[in-house]
N, C-alpha and C positions, 0 to 999 in steps of 0.2 A: 416240534419240530419248526411247524407252519409258525408256530408265531415268531419262532428265533427267526426265518428269512424276513419277514415283516420288519421284525428289531434290527436286525441289520439289512437291507433293504435301507429304511429310516435315516438310519446312521450312516451310509453312503450318502446320501442324498443332502444331508444335513451338512456332513464334512467337504463335500461338493459345495454346494449355498459357501460353505463359511469362509477355503481358497476364495474361490470367486470374487464373491465382496471384498476379504483383504485382500488381493490382487484387483481389483474395482479402489478399492478408498487407498489404494500405494502409489497407483493412476494419477487418480486425483492429487493427492500429498505432493509429488511431482510437479504435476501443469502447477498446482498452485506455487509452487516454491521458482520456478519459469517463468512467473507470471510475473511474480517477485523482482526477480534478476535480471529481467524485462523494463522495469518502471528503474532499477538504480543502475543499470546501465547507456539512462538518459538523461538523469537531471541535474541537464542543463534546456534551458528551454530554445523550442524551432521543430522543425520537421519532423525528425525521428522524435521525441517526445514527442507530442501527437498524435502522431501518429500512434504508438505506442500506448496511451490515456486511448485515443477514440477504440480502441481496439478491446478492451480490459474494463471498459468501467462503464459497470451499471445508466440502460436509456433510463435518466432521470437522476435524483438528488441525489451526490455525492453529501454525505456528513464527514464531519474533517474536527477531529480537539489540531490541534498547532504543540508546536514545539512551546510559545508561547502560556499556553492556557483559552486560545481565542476557542468558540467554538459557534463552528455554525454549517451552512453545505453547499456548493451550487447544484445546478446544473451542469450533466455529461458536456455540451456543449460550450457549457460555461470557461470550464475547465480546457478540453481542448482547445478554446482560443486564447484564453492563457496561457500555456504551454504551447505555443505555436515558434512562440518568437523573444528575445527578451523582451524586459519589462523596459519600457524607454529611458522611466528613469535611474537607471542605470541597466546602458547596453550591455556592456562585458564582463560582465559577468563569469564568469565558470565556476562547477558543483565536481562534484566525482561525488562518489557511495562505495561503499562497499558497506557485505550484509551477511550475513549469519549467526549460524545460532539455530536457525529457527524451529520453530518447533510448528504441529499440523494440529490439526483438532476439527475433525470433518461433524457436522450434527444432519445426518436428510440431504440435504440442499445447500446448507447453511455453511461456511466454516469462518476458520480463524485463526488466523499466524501472525504467528508473535517470532520477534530478531532480532536480532541487535544490527546497530547502524552507526558508519561508521561516516560525517559529509566531510567536504573538506570546499570551501569557498575560496574563488582568488578572484581578483579585479573587481572589485564594488572598489564603488569613488568615497568610500566612506570604509577605509582601515580597518577599524576595528570591526567590521564585518567580514575582514579574510581569516578563519575560524576553523579548525576543524574538529568539529563537534557530533556525543559522540553521543544514541539514542536507543531508550529501551521505544518497540514498538508495535502495536495491534493493529494490524486488518480486518474486514469485514463481508466473505465476501460471499453472493449468492450462484447456483447455481444452474442453467437460462439453456435446457436440451443438456447438452454436451460441454459450453462453457459457461466456468465461471467469470462471475464480473464482479468488477472490485465495488462492495458499494460504502463500506467507510474508512476513515484511517485513522490511529493515534498513532501519536510520537514526544515520548520524554523527555528531554534531558537525563544522565544518568546519571549526570554531574552539575548543581549549578551552573549556568553562563551565567562570565562575570558584568560584573554591573557597564563593564561599558561596550561589552558587545546590546546587553539588555538596550542601552539606551540609543545604541545606535539601529536597531527591530524594530522601538516601539515611532521612534523617526519616519524611518522605515513603511514602517504605518498610515503614519499620517498620506503616504506620498501614494497608497494604491489608490486604485479607482470607488469611485467614488457607490457604487453595488459593488464592491466587497468585503466594503467598508461596514457596509449598511447588514447585509448575509454574515457577519463575526461578529459574537462578545463577545 
């Protein structure tokens, strides 16, 4: 009888622990999706985009695999700076993003968030860049205390980019600040 009560007690405690873990993990999943939505709501550089970056980026280097296949990293402070104002070479650009189809996996204090994104750009000097593109993305987060912070981002086009857009993007890369060009390869 005593063993049965102990087994029942252990089982109840285990069930409570599992429920707590599931509830915590669900809250973390929702928080990660909220962060992704905050970034998507501010895709055009400006004070609002910089504020989102400042709040949600890891305090250190941020790794990125760009849609053009470039790999690089910049410090949080440089990303926030670049996010704070329009590109002086193409200052009238406006972007909108929609994101959907989230899949969140949490591994302790690390998380991966996969999603689909559509981005529409308008106002470019080069009309070949005024497009709507579709991407599959995978972001990596780490948890510090109660806060999830983005440490890496990768997006790949769902369909090949048109040649005219690819050429225009290559041309725009050549106009990036020197430190950005040197940070990516």
